[in-house]
C-alpha positions, 0 to 999 in steps of 0.5 A: 902233619906239620902243615907249615911248608905243605902244598895243599890243594882245595876245591870250591875254595872261593867261598864257604867252607872252602875259602874258609879252610884255604885261610886257616891252611895258609895262615898255618904256613901251608902253601895253598892253591884254591880252585873254583870256576869263579876266577874273580872271586878266587883270585880275591881270596888269594890276593887277600891272603898273599897281603897278609904274607901268606903263600896263596894262589888261585886257579879258575878251573871247573873240577867237573870238566874231565879236560881241566884236570890235568891242566889243573894239577900242572898248574898247582904243582908248578905253583906250589910243588907236589901236592901233599894234601888235596881237599874234594870241596867243590860240589854242586846240588843240581837244579833248585828248588831240589827235585824229587827223584821222578822230576830229576832229568838224567842230564842233571843227575849226570852233571852232579855226579860229574862234579861231586864224584867223577871229578874227585876221582880224576883228580885223586887219580892224578895226584895220589901215585905221586904221593904214593911214591913220596910215601905221604899224602892226605885226601879228605872228601867232603861229604854230607849226612845225606850220604847216610839218610834218605832225605826226599828231594835230595836224591842226586846229591845224596847218591853222589856223596854216598858214592863218594864216601865209598870210593875214599874207603876203596881208595884207603884199602887200595893204597894202604901201607903207602902212606897216603891217607884218605878221610871222609868228612861230613861237615855237618849243616853250614851257613853257606850259600849252598845251604841257603839255595837248598833250604832258603827258610832255614833258620841260620842261627842253627847253622854251623859256621864255616870257619868253625868247621874248617878249624876242626878240619885243621885239627884232622889234618895235624892229627892224620897219622893217628886216624884210621885211613878210610874213616868216616868222620863228623866234623862236630865230633872232631877237635878243632886245631 
C-alpha cells in the first residue's frame, strides 16, 4: 500500500506507540487523524506535524464511549475523507497496581472490555462497510503477548486482548474477498507510560522504543497486500519501513 495521500485514523495517538505511528504516517505523506481522550496532548502532537508541513489533525474522544463512535468517524472523515486505514491502538490496563482476578471489580473488567474490545468493534463496524464498498482498507489491532500467555494480575487486560485478536480473525473471515484486510500485531514490551504503570521497576533499557515499533508497523502497512488477512504478527519479526 502506498501511504502517500491515504486517510488514516489512529486511536490512542497522543503518546507512546500511537504518537510515534502518527508521526511516521504523516511524514510518509498520509493524511492522519489522531484520537485521544486528552485534547491538549493530542493537539500538541498534530500541531507539531502541521508545523513540519504535514496533514495531521487531532480529535478528543473516548473510544470506550458508545456515543462517541459515530461523531468520531464523522469528524475524521470530514477532515481527511473516507478512511483507508484504521489503527486500534487505544488501550487501558484498568486499575493499577494490577489486581488478581479475585480482587478485580466487575465494573473494572467491564471498563477494560469497553475500551479494548467493544470500542474497536464499534469503530470498525462504523468504517469497514464503506471500505468494503470501495474494495480496499486495512484495520490493525494492537494486541499483546498477554493475549496468548496467562500472566497473573493481567486478567482483565489479557482477556480483552485475546478477544480483540479473535475479533480480528472473524472480521477477516467475514470480509474475505472484499479487499479489506485485518491484522493483529503484538508490539512487544515498549518503553511507554502504560508499561511503567504496569511494571514500574522494569529495566527500561530492555524495552523497545515506540518509534522502532512504529517503523515496523509502517512496513506492514506498505506490504499489506502480501500479508494474509487475519494474521497474528509480532512486531519484532516485521521488517521496518
